[in-house]
N, C-alpha and C positions, 0 to 999 in steps of 0.2 A: 201114132200108137206107142211109140217109145215114151213119149212124154206122159201119156195116159197111164201107161204101165208103172212108171215111176211114182206117180201120185198114189195109185192103188197100193203099191208096195209099202208106202210109208203112212198110209191112212190110219192103220191100227196103232202104229207107234205114237202118232199124235194123240189118239184117244187115251192110250196108256199114260201118257205124260200128264194129261189133265187129271186123271185119277190119282196119279202120284202126288201132284200138287195138292189135291184135296186132302189126302191122307196126311201129308206133311203138316198141313195147317192144323188138322185135328190133334196131331201129336204135340205140336208146339203149344196149342191151347191147353192141352192136358198138363203139359210140363209147367206152363205158366200158372195154371190153377193149383198145381201141387206146390209150386214155390210160394204162391199166395197163402195157401193153407199153412205151409210150414212157417211163413212169416207171421201169420196170425198166432199160431201156436207159440212161436218164439216170443212174440210181443206179449201174449198173455202170460207166458212164463216169466218174462222180465217184469211185467206188471205185478204178478203175484209175489215175485221175489222182493220187489220194491215195497209192496204192502206188508210183507212179512218182516221186512227189516225196520219198519217204523216202530218206534218205541211206544207210541200211543196206540190205542185201540182203533181199528178201522172196520167199518161195516157198510154194507149196502142192503137196502130193503126195497121190496116192491111196493106198489101203491096200496096193497092190503096190509102192509106192515110186516110181512114175512121176511126174515133174514135170508139173503141170497149169497152173501159173501162176508166172511169175517177173517181177521188175522189172529195169530197166536196171542198177541198182546191183549186183544179183546177177550179171548178165551180165558187167559190168566186173570184178567180183571173180574170176569163174572164167575170164574171157578168151574166152568163147564168145558167139555170137549167141543171141537168144531162141529161134529155131527149132531151133538145135542143142541147147540145153538141154532144150526141151520134147520132144525126140525120144529122150531117154535116161532111164535110171533114176538116182536120186540116188547109188546105190552105185557107179556107174561113175566117179565123181570122187573117191572116198574110198579110202584104203588099207584093208587087211583089218582091222587093229586098230580103226580108227575106225568101220568098218561094224559090227563086233561091238559096239562101245560104243553105237551108235545102236539096234541091235537089242535090246540089253539095257535101254536106257533108255526106249524107247517104251511098254512095259507100265506103267511108273511114271506116265507121262503119263495113261494111261487110269484108273488106280486112285486117283491123288492128287486131293485137293480143290483143289490150287493151280491157278492159271490156266495155268501152263506150267512146263517143266523146262529148266534151262540145261545145255547140253552143249558141250564143246570138241571141235572137229573139225580133222582134218588133211586137206587136200585138195590136189589137183594141178591147176594151171591148164593152159590149153590150150598154153602155151609150155613146159610141163614143170616149172615152178618149184613147189616145195612151199610152201604157205601154211597159215596157221592161222586159224580162225574160231571165234567164240563165238556160239551160237545158242540162242534160247528157243523151245521147241516146245510147241504146244497142239493140241487135237483139233478136227476139223471133223465135225459131226453133221448129219444130215438133219432135216427137220421132225418126224419121228416118233422122233428120238433115235438113229437108226442111225449107226454110225461110217462115215464116207465118206473120211476122210483126215486129214492133218495140215497145219498151217500154221506158219511160223516166220519170225523175224527173225534175220538173220546179220550179224555185224560182224567185219571183218578185224582180227585182233589180232596179226598177224605182227610188226609193229614193237614192240608192247608186250611180246611174249614175248622178242624180241631184247633189249629194254631190261632186262627182268627177268633174263634170263640174264647180261647184262653186269653188272648190279647184284649178282647172286649171286656171279659170279666175283670182283668187287671185294671183296665181303664175305669170301669164302673167302680171298682174298689177304691182306686185312687181318688176319683171324684167324691165318693162317699167319705173317704178319710179326710179330704180337704174340707168338705162341708161340715163334718163332725168336729174337725179341729177349730174351724171358725166359731161354731156354736159352742165348743168347749171353752174357748177364750172368753166368750160372752158369759157363759155359765159361771166360769171362775170369778169374773168380775162381779156378777150379781151375788154369788155366794159370799164373797169378801165383804161387800157392803151390807148384806143381810146379816152376816155374823156380827158386825159391829152394832147393828140395831138390836140384835138379840142380846148382845153383851149389856147394852143399856137397860133393856127391859129386865133381863135376869138379874143384873146387878142391883137395880133398884128394889126388885122383889126380895132379894136376899137381905138387903139392908133393913127393909121394913120388918121382915120376919125376925131378924136378930133383936128387934126392940119389942116384939110382941110375945106374950105368953102363948103357949100351945092352946089354951082354952079361949083365947080371944076370938070373937066372931069372924074377924077378917083373916085369921090365920089359915083356915081351910081354903078360902078363896085365893090367897096368895100362893099356897102350895099348888093349887090347880094351875095358876099362871106359870109356875115353874115347870109343871108337866107339859104345858103347851109350848113353852120355850124349848124344852127338850125335844118335843116332836118336830118343831120347826128346825132345830139344829140338825136333826136326823135328815130332814129334807135337804138342807144345804150340804150335808155330808154326801148325799147321793149326787147332788149337782157337782160337787168337787170330784167325786168318783168318775163322773162322765167327763169332767174338764181335763184338759191336758196338764200333766204333772200333778195328779191327784192322789199320790200315795202318801201315807202318813208315816208310820213307823215300820221300816223294812228290816227284816232279819231272816236268816236261814230257817226254813220251816219244812216239815214233812207233809207233803200234799195228801198222802194217804190218811194221816191223822185228821186233817181238816175234812176230808171226805167222810170218814167214819163219824165224826162229830156232827156234821151237817145232816147225814142220814138219820142219826139218832134224833135230832131236833125235828126234822121233817116227818119222820115216821110216827111220832106221837099223835099227829093230827090227821094222818092219811092212812088209816088202817086198811082201807080197801085196795091200796096199791102195793104190789110186791116189788121189792128192790133187790136186785142181784148185783154183786160186785166181782170184778176181776182185777184186783190191785196187785201190781208187781211188788214183790217183797223187798227187793233191793233197789227201790226207786231212788234216783238222785234227789238231793234236796233242791229247793228253789229259794230265791231271795224274794220275799213278798211281805206285804202288809197282811197279817193274819186276818184281821176283821174284814178287809175288803175281799179277800179270796173267799171267805165264808159267805159274804154277801152274794158273790158270783154263784157259788154252789146252791145257796138257798133260792135265789131267783130262778135258776134253771130248773131246780126241783119243783118249785111252786108252779112254774109255767107248764112243766110236764104234767103235774097233777091236775091243773085246770083243763088240760087237753084230754084228760081221761076221767071225765066226770063219773062214769059208771065203773071205774076201776081199770086196772091194767098193769103193765110191767115197765119198770125202769131199770136200765142196766148202766152201771158206772164202771169204767175201766181206766186204769192208769198204766203207763209203760214208759220205758226209756227209749228215746229216739235220737239218732244221729242224723241230722238233716244236712244234705249236701246242697251245693249251689242250685242244682236243678229242682230241688224239692221246696225251696223257700220262696220262689218268685211270687206265687199266688198270695202268700201271707205277708210279703214285704219284710221278711226276717233275714237275719244274718246266718250263714251256715254255722253249725256247731251242735252241742249237746242240748237236748230239750227233754222236758217231761210232757208226755201227751196225756190229755184227759178227754174222754168221750162220755157223753151222757145221751143215751138213746131212750126213746119211749115208744109205746104202741098206741099213741093217741091219734086224734083225728087229722093231724098233719097241717101243713101251711100251704095256701095256694100261691101261685106265682106272683100275683099282684102284691100280696102282703109280704112276700119274701124280699121284694125290692125295697121295702121301707122298714124292715124288721128291727134294724138298729137305730133308726131315726129317733131323736129325742121327742117326747110328747106324742109319739104315734102309738095308739092303742086300739085294739079291736073290742075292748070292753065298753060297756055302757058308761055314760057320763056319771061321775061320782064313784066309779068302781076301779079306777086306776089312773095313775098320772102319766103313764107312757114313758117313765124314766127307767123301768126295770132293765130291759135289754140294752138300752143306750148306756146305762151305767155299767152293765156287764162288759160291753164293748170297750168303753173308756178305761175301765180297770185293767182289762187284759192288755190293751195297747200301752197303757202307762207302765205296765210291768214288762215292756219290751216283748210281749207275746203276740200271738195271732189267734183268731177265732173264725170258724166257718160253720155254716149250717146247711144240712141237706134235708129236704122234706118233700113229701107229696101227699095230697089229700087222701085220707083214709089209710095211709101207709106208715104213719109215724114220723118222728123227727130225730135227727142226730146232730148234736153240737160237738164239734171237735176243737179243742184248745191246745195250743203249744205254749209252754212257759220255759224260759231259759233255765238250764240246770246250773248249779253252783258247786264248787269244791269245798265251800265252807261247811263247818259242822253245825248241826241243828242245836239251838240253845233252848233251854227250858223257858216256858212262859211264866214269868213271875209278875203278878199284878199287885200293886200297892193298895192296901185297904183304903176305902173311901172315908177317911177321918180328917178332921180339921186340925192342922198343925200350926202352932203359933211361933213367933220369934220376936226379937228386939233389935235386929240389925237395921242399918240405914240403907234404903233402897232408892234408886233413881228410876222413875217411871217416865218413859219416852213414848209419846203417841201424838199424832197430828189431829186426832179427833178429840175435841174438848169434852164430849160426853164420856169417852173412855178414861181420860185423865181424871175427871171429877169422880166418877164411880170407882175407878181403880184405887185412887188415893184413899177414899173412904173405906173400902174393903181392906186394904193393906193396913191401914191405921187400926181398924177393928181387930186385925190379927196381931197387933202389938208392934208393928214396924214403924220406924220413922221414915217418912216419905218425902223425897224431893221430886219435882216434876219438870218436864221440858216438852214443849209443843213442836219442836223441830230438831233436825240433826245439829244445826249450828248452835242452838240454845243448849242442847245436851252437851256439846263439847265445852261450852263455857261453864256450865254448872259442874260438870265432872272435873274440869281442870281446877276449879276453885275448891272442890270438896273431895278430891281423889283419895285422901288419906282416911276419910270416914265413910265413904260409900262402899258397901260390901257387895252389892249386886245391882246390875243395870237390867231393868225389864224393858226390852227394846222392840218396838213395832217394826215389822219388816218393810211395809209399804208406806213410804212417806214422800211427799213432793220435795224437789230440789236435792235432798240428800237421803237416799234410802238406807235401810238397815245394814246392808252389806258394807257400804262405804263408811258409815258411821262406826261399825264394829272395827274396821281396820284402823281408823284414826284413834279410837279409844285404846287399841292395843299399842299404838305408838306412844301414847301418854303413859300407859301402864300395861306392860306385856302380860301380866297375870290377871287382868281384869276379868271378872265373872259376869257373864251376860246370859240372860234367859230370853230367847227369841219368842215373839208373840205375833201371830198372824191369823187373819181370816182365810188365808190360803192354806196349803198343806205344807208338810215338811219337805216335800220333794222340790227339786229345782234349786233356786238361790239359797233357800234355808239350809238345804243339805250341804251345799258348798261352804257355807259359813260354819256349820257344825264340823265339817272336815278340817276347817282352818283353826279349830281349837275352841269354838264356842261350847258352852257347858250344857245348854238345854233348850228345849222347844216346847211350847204349849199352843194348842190350837184353839182359836176362838170359835164359838163361844164356850167359855168354861165357867164352872160354878166356883163357889168359895172354897169348897173342899179340894177340888182339882188344883186351883191356884196355890193353895197353902202347901200342898204336897210338892208341887213342882218347885216352888221357891225354896223349900227346905232341901230338896234333892240337889238343886243347883248350888246352894250355899255350902252344903256338906261335902 
C-alpha cells in the first residue's frame, strides 16, 4: 500500500511535467520564429541599404514588367519619386523601339548560362528629356526555381553617347578633310597644267587679234575664243579655290562690306526671296582674298535660293566670337578671336544621305548639265584655306544653316584699288624663265609686241647663266614658280646672291599662297596668276618695274 500510495501521489506531478515540456517547446519555437523574422527584417534592411548605396540605378520587376523595387539612384535617373516608379510598368518610360529590344532580349536572359545580359535603353525622364542607359539584366527565381521576375543595374550613359557621337563626328570630319586634301592636291595639279594650256590658247588668240582689223571676219571668232578661255580660267579658279593653298591676294577686309555687296548682287535676280541681316557694327577685320570670300557668299546665297523655288527668307548674321579650346575641336581650329558668319534659309532642307557628301567635289543633286558639283566643295576649300571652319545643320522641310568661322586680325582694312584694264608698254630688257616651251614662245612674242627686249631660259640653271652674263642690262625677271630640278624659290635666292636688288615677277598656274607668298615675303616684287591676258601682263610688268 505504501508503494501504491507513493505512485498515486506523484502521478499528477508527472503529468504536469509533460505539459510543462510542451509549453516550453512552443515558447522556444516562438522565440526562434521571432529571431528568424528579425533576421529577415535585418537582412532586408541591409539589402535595401546596400541597394540604396549603389551609385547606379537598381530595379526589380515582376514577370508582367511592373517595378517592385527601385533605389534612389534610379529615381534620380528617371526624375520620378519612388512611389511614382513603383506604380507603373517599366515600359511606360521607354520608347517603342527600346521596349521591343527588351522584349526580344529577356528570353536570352532565361536561356543563357551567363549571369546577365547587357542592354542599351532609351528612356524619357519626368521632365521630358530623352536619356540613355546601359543595363545588365538577370533573372529572379523562387526557392523551387520558378521565374518570378528580373533584376538589373542601370547606368546613365547619355554623356558617354554624346562624347562618342562627337568623337565620331570628328573622325568623319578628319576623314573628309584628308579625302578633300588629297583631291585638292590633285585639283591643284590639274589646274596648274590646265592654266598653262589656256595660256597657250589665249596667247595665240591675242597675237592673232593684234594683227587683224576689228572688221576682219575672223576677229569676232577669235574674241569668242577669248571668252571661252576666260570661262575655262574661271573653272580653274574654282578648282584652285577647292585645292589646298588656293588663296590669291590676301589683305585685311571688312566681312560686313562683302556681305552687303553680295546681297546686292544676289538680290537683283531673286526678287521673290526676302533677305534679313544682323551684322555686328564693330566687327573685327579678317585677312582674306576678297574675290574668294565673295564666291563663298554668292554660292551659299545661290544654294539657298535654289532650295526656295517658291520664295522664302534668308537671314545673314555676323558677330565677334572668342573661341576657347573646348569650342574649336569640331572645327579643327586654334583658340582665339574669330568672326562668325551664319547664313540660314527656310528652304526644303537637306536629307541625311546628302549631308554626308555635301562638301565632296563633283557631288551634285542637280540634273546633268545643270551643275559641276564644285560649288560647296569650293566653299569648303576656300574657308579651310583661310584657316577657318564651316559646318552645316539641316533637316528636310526645316531649312538649312551654314556657320562659318574666320580668324580675326588686328590689321587695318585697306581700300580696294583696282588698276584699269589697259595695255601698258615699255622698252626695258626682260628675262622670261619657264620650263614650258609653249609659254616661252608665246610669252616672248607678247612681250616683244609690248615693246620689250626679251631674253629666255628654259630652266633654273640656264636662267642663272643668262642672268650672270647679262645682269647689268636685265631690268626684270619673269619667273615661273614650278620647274623641275630647280624651282622658282631656289632660283630667286640664287639670283639675289648675284644681284641683291634683282626685280622678279613670279608667275604660276597655282595661287599666290604657299611658296609664292614666302618668296614675296623675302623681297620679291610681284606675282601674276596664269592664265593672264595681254592687258593683265602689261600692267603687272609695269607695276613691278616701277
